C-alpha positions as a printed NumPy array, in Angstrom:
array([[40.921, 56.391, 27.192],
       [44.632, 56.579, 27.376],
       [44.466, 59.766, 29.377],
       [42.214, 58.188, 31.949],
       [44.682, 55.387, 32.467],
       [47.594, 57.867, 32.632],
       [45.781, 59.87 , 35.297],
       [44.902, 56.621, 37.244],
       [48.584, 55.572, 37.031],
       [49.71 , 58.999, 38.271],
       [47.332, 58.764, 41.26 ],
       [48.517, 55.222, 42.056],
       [52.043, 56.419, 42.165],
       [51.146, 59.305, 44.527],
       [49.351, 56.981, 46.94 ],
       [52.163, 54.42 , 46.708],
       [54.696, 57.105, 47.624],
       [52.583, 58.281, 50.626],
       [52.295, 54.723, 51.793],
       [55.959, 54.019, 51.433],
       [56.755, 57.042, 53.516],
       [54.812, 55.554, 56.387],
       [56.552, 52.171, 56.3  ],
       [59.604, 50.611, 57.922],
       [62.457, 49.486, 55.699],
       [61.262, 45.851, 55.863],
       [57.653, 46.833, 55.07 ],
       [58.895, 48.954, 52.081],
       [60.792, 46.004, 50.724],
       [57.748, 43.68 , 50.987],
       [55.457, 46.298, 49.449],
       [57.921, 46.923, 46.535],
       [57.966, 43.168, 45.787],
       [54.158, 43.   , 46.003],
       [53.786, 45.984, 43.752],
       [56.113, 44.547, 41.103],
       [54.136, 41.25 , 41.258],
       [50.81 , 43.246, 40.936],
       [52.072, 45.084, 37.836],
       [52.876, 41.755, 36.189],
       [49.391, 40.392, 37.121],
       [47.729, 43.638, 35.872],
       [49.583, 43.6  , 32.545],
       [49.037, 39.857, 31.877],
       [45.477, 40.014, 32.933],
       [44.734, 42.905, 30.593],
       [46.615, 41.321, 27.736],
       [44.514, 38.152, 28.208],
       [41.262, 40.108, 28.545],
       [41.714, 41.97 , 25.225],
       [43.547, 39.241, 23.305],
       [40.638, 38.549, 21.024],
       [40.699, 42.211, 19.868],
       [44.387, 42.109, 18.717],
       [44.76 , 43.701, 15.365],
       [41.432, 45.43 , 15.638],
       [41.021, 49.223, 15.773],
       [39.614, 49.17 , 19.344],
       [42.477, 47.11 , 20.869],
       [44.331, 50.067, 22.328],
       [41.199, 51.492, 23.825],
       [40.18 , 48.124, 25.301],
       [43.717, 47.613, 26.792],
       [43.759, 51.087, 28.364],
       [40.27 , 50.556, 29.806],
       [41.418, 47.429, 31.51 ],
       [44.626, 49.02 , 32.747],
       [42.575, 51.973, 34.061],
       [40.104, 49.789, 35.846],
       [42.704, 47.595, 37.508],
       [44.888, 50.554, 38.409],
       [41.972, 52.246, 40.13 ],
       [41.256, 49.108, 42.112],
       [44.892, 48.778, 43.21 ],
       [44.937, 52.51 , 44.261],
       [41.867, 51.873, 46.396],
       [43.712, 48.964, 48.049],
       [46.765, 51.092, 48.741],
       [44.566, 53.945, 50.095],
       [43.009, 51.449, 52.494],
       [46.466, 50.336, 53.698],
       [47.315, 54.02 , 54.146],
       [44.144, 54.632, 56.243],
       [45.027, 51.645, 58.439],
       [48.519, 53.082, 59.274]])
């Protein structure tokens, strides 16, 4: 499970870098702020989603599953922005 999330995160970073390269300085600044906000939302959402499993043996797997799912969705959003450039 962890490896899937790591692969998703790597892909997200690749797409983010491609998108940033196509933006103006002002757009890059706005996107960077949006991305930091998204990271906070992703992390807090996943912590909430798996909270009931804290202390259990499946906690890490459930957390990584959520992180993977949300990261793939964000990557798709960034890919769409890239297509629209």
